[in-house]
N, C-alpha and C positions, 0 to 999 in steps of 0.2 A: 446366456452365458456371457454375454459382454455388455454388460449395461449397469447404470446405477441402481442401488437398491430402492425399494420403496420408500423407506424412511428419508432417502436423499431427494426423491422427486416429490415427497410431501413438503419437505423443507422448502424447496424451490417455489412451489406453489403458494406456501404460506408468505414466504418474503416477497414474492412478486405482488401478491394482493395487498401487502402493507406498503410496498414501494410506490404501487400505482395510486393507491388512497390517500397516504400520509406524506409521502416526500415528493412525488412529481408535480403536484400543483404548486409546489414553492421553488422548483428548481431554477426557473428563470429568473425569478426575484432574487434568490440567493446569489445567483451569478451577477446580475445586474447591480445589485446593492454591495457586492463583495463583502457578504456578512456570512458569519458560521450559520451552518444550518440546524438550528436549535431544533426546529420541528422534527427533523430526521433523527437527531440524537434522541429526543424524548420519546418518539414513537419505537426506536430500536432498543432502547433500554426497556421500556415497558414491554416489549415483546420477547426479550431475552437474546436479541439477535446482534448486540452491539459488541460482544466479545464471546463468541461461542466457542472458542477454542481453548478457554481455561479449564484446567482439569476439574473433575468434580471434587477431588480431594480439597480444593481450594474455593469450594461452593460455586464452581462454573458449571457450564454446560456439558463440558466434557468431549465437545463435538471433534470429530476426525479432521483431517487437512483438506479432504474434498469438501466436506460440508462447510468449512469456513470460506473456500474460494466460491461456492454456490451462493452464499450471504452476499460476499462483495460483488460477485458478477450480477446478482439480480438488483442490488441497489445501483450499481454503476450504470446500469440499463436505463435508469431514468435521471440519475444525478451523481456524477464522477466525484463531485466533493464530497457528498454524503457518504459514499462508499469507503472513504478514507477513515470513517469513524471507527469500523471493524477492522479495517486493515492496519491501521497505526496502532490500534490497541494491541493487536498480535505483534506486530514489528517491535514496539516498546517492551513487551513482556517476554517475548520468546527469549531473549538471554537469561532472564531470571528462571524461566521454565527449564532451560538447558543446564545451566550452570550455577544457579543461585542456592544459598544455604536455605535451610528450612525456615530460618528466622525471617529472611528477606522475602521468601515465597509467602509467608503468612501475613508479613507487613503489607505486601503490595497487592497480590492476586485477588484475595477476597473483596477488596473495596473496588476493583476494576470489575470483577464478576457483578458485584451488585449494583454497577452503574453510578457509583457515588463518585468516581474519579476516572480519568483516562490517564494513558500512557503515552510518551514519545521516545523516540530513538535519537540519539545525538552522538553521530560518528563524524560527520563532515565538518571540514572548516574551509574557509575561503582559499587557502593554498593547500588543502590537502582533501580533495574530492576523490578521484580515482587512486591517488596516491596516498592511501590511508595511514601508511606508516610514518608519514612525514609529519603528522600532527603535531601541534605546539602546546595544547592544552595540558597543564601539569597538575598532578596530584602529589602531595607530600604528607606522610604520616608525622603528626606532631602529637605525641602523647596519645589520648585516645580518640583522635580525631583525624580525618583526612582533610586537608585544606587544599581546594581546587582553584586554580587560576588560569583564565582563557577563555576564548570564544568559541562557539559552534555554530555552523551556519546551515542554513537550508532545512530548518527543524520543522518537519510538518506538525500541525496543530499546535505549535509552541503558544503558549499563553492560554489555550484552553485547557491542556493536560495539567495533572497534578504532579505526576511522576515522570521523571527522566531518566533514561538509561544512557550513562554518559562514558565515553572512552576516553581516557586521558594518560599521558606519559607518567610512569611511575619510577622508571630506571632509565634516565638519559644516557646512560654509559653502557646500556646493553649492547653486546657485540652485534646483535641483530635487532634493528630498531623494533620490529613486530614483536620481539618478546620482552620489550619494556613497557608495553600498554597494558593497562588493567581497566576493567569496567566497574562502574559504580551505579547506584540509585541514589538519585538527588530529588528532594521534594521542592516544590515551588516556594514553599514557606522557610526553607533553609535559609540562615544569613548568609549574604553575599551572592545570592542567586536573583537574576533579573533578566527580563525579555525585552528585546528590541522592536522596532515598528514592523509592521506588515510589509513584506516584500510586495512590488506592483507587477503582478504576473499576467501572462496570456492567458491561461486557463486555470481550471480548479479554484475559481476565485473564492468560493466558500469555504476553503480549508486555508486557514492562515499559516503563512510560511514565514518565521522569523529568525533572526540571530538569538542565541541565549548567552548570557554572561555569567562568568565566575570571577568574583573579586573576593578573594579570600574567603571563599565559600566553605563553611564548615559542615562536615557531614561525620554522623558517629562511624568508628573504625569498623563496625560490622556491617556496613551499608556496601562493602566491596561484593562484587559478583564473581565467584569462584577465587582461585588464588591469584596473588599478584602476578602479573606478566603474562596471563592467559586472556586478557580482555580482547585482543584483536581476533585471536581464534575464536573466542564466543561470538563475536561480531559476525564474521565470515561464515560461520556455521548458522547463525541466525538468518542469514540472507539466503542461505540453501532453503530454508524453511518459508521465507516470505516472498522470494521472487515469484513463485506460483502465484501469490495472491495478486502481485501486481500484472501478471498474466491474465488473472480473472478480472480484476478490474479493466484492462483493455479489452477483454472480451465483452465484457457487459457494455461498454461504450459502443463497440462495433455492432453489437446486437440491436442496441436501440437505435443507431442510424439506419441499420437495414430495416428495422419495423417501421420508422418513420417514413423510410423511402417506398417501402411497399404501399402503405396506406396513400401516399401523395400521388404515385404514378398511376394507382388505380383511379383516383378521382380527377386527375388532371387530364383536360382533353385539348388534343391539337389535330388539326386537319381532319375534323369530325369524328376522331375516335380516340379511346383511351391511349394515353402515352404508355401504358403498360403493354399495348399490342405491338410496339415496335421492336423488331428483333434486337437492334441495338441497345435498347433498354433492357430487354430481357437478358442478353448476354452479360450486361453489367451486373444485373441482379444476381444471375446464376455464379459468377465469380466471386461476388461478395459472400454470398450463402456458402459456396464451397470452402472458401478461405476461413470463415468464422468457425465452420464445423470441424475443419482440421485443427485451428487453435484450440477449440473446446476440449477436443481429446487429447492434446499435448499438455493442457493446463491440468486436466484432471488427473492424467497419468504422471505428471510431474509430483502433484500433490500426494498422490498415493505412495509414490516412491520415497517422499519424505517421511511419511507416516509410518513405512515399514523398515526404514533405515537401508534403503537399496544402495549399494556402493556407486551406482550412477546417478544419484539424487541431485548431486551439484550441477552435472551436465544437464541433467533434464530441466532442472529449476532455470538455469541460463537459457536453455532452448525455448521453454514455455514463455518465458518473459519476452525474450527478444521476437520470437514469431509471433506472439500474440499483439504486441505492441506495435509491430511494424504492419500487421494486418489492420489493427485498429486505425492507424494513420492513414492506410490506403482506403480502408471502406469509408471511413468519415470524409475524406475528400471526394471520392466517388458520390457519395451521399449529397453533398453540396452541389455537385454538378448536375445530378438527376432532378434535383429541386430547381435547377436554372437561376434566374436572378432571385427568386424567393429565398433560395437556400444562402444566399449571400446577406440576408436580413436576419434581425433578431426576432422576426414574427415567427420564425420556425426554429426547432431545437438543434438542427444538424451544424450549424455554425459553432454553437457552444460545444457541440461533441467533437468537432474537429479541433478546436483550441484545446479542448480537455485531453484528447489523445495523445498530443505532442509529449506531454511530460513523461508518459508511461515508456517511451524510448530514452528517457534520461535518467529518471531517479532509481535509487536501489543499484546502480551501477548502469552506465551508459551501454547501449547495444554494441558499441565497439569494444568495450571491456568484457561483455557477456561473451562475444566472440572469441576473445582472447582465453578466456576461462574455459570455454568449450574446446578450442584447440589444444589447449594443454592437457585436459582430461583425455582427448582422443590420443594424444601421442604418449601419454603416459601408461595407457592401455588398461 
């Protein structure tokens, strides 16, 4: 009565097998060299797991939101950086799926579905992170073209992606700043578009994070997503759909850390017996497993809520993202502790998992912002 379908479980098995065979062997090197996980991209594209959320009408797999979370979770279990390939493809294309015209959908979605291109999402700026309505990037309609000027920051997979969903101010005089923002689709070959150098980061080092620049960047007038002034609404609706995927990424990282810990404590011996026989260790493992399982149910429930248009979907998305990311940070920290001195070295994967987990508490809205979103939803009733 209360379980995933056979199709979902079969998908999990398929993605896990691919991740362990094609992605896990490269994860440490990807992190060490801070390079894009091209092996993972190629394997995911070949198997059709790189963007399962794209509707079948646009040559995609047409998978539901829970299936998309399962893909991301299972990839993140072995490499968080690689899991951002399917996650950011959803983030970058979700505004188009929600609000784009048929022409924009047909322009972008089939090439993403085919694995010929990838997409990124450009909302944040250096001085407009949580305060998104204060963005400065501008777009002006000039004849048959929109002309964009400004800078976007913290753009995941920038430089690797071909398409960028960009939010920019089109009406600086709007009475409410949020109503003066529009959404656009920009291609990396559009004149006036460029990318900056990679950020030097604590974790997810295989996924490039860069600024992107618009210097009199010209795009056709029909590349707007939805009506002028609706861009921020679309951006925030998108996050309701994609915050569960960050929860799924965090969940996968935590599961990978627990799996590594279980194998290590069974093998490690102290005082003449396996470390796994000590009650203190067992209690840590029990808490890790319990919290991961709770996070898993919340992530899947939130994904299902977005799929069916549940009125509580926004609250649940924030709850799933917040809880799963907090648990990922806690579980990976405990995993390093269980490994002892070995956990602090790069000879084992848990230190990488701990570094990777931290960002899940920050991007797509910090967990402090998520708590504000949840509180407002509760008070609104």
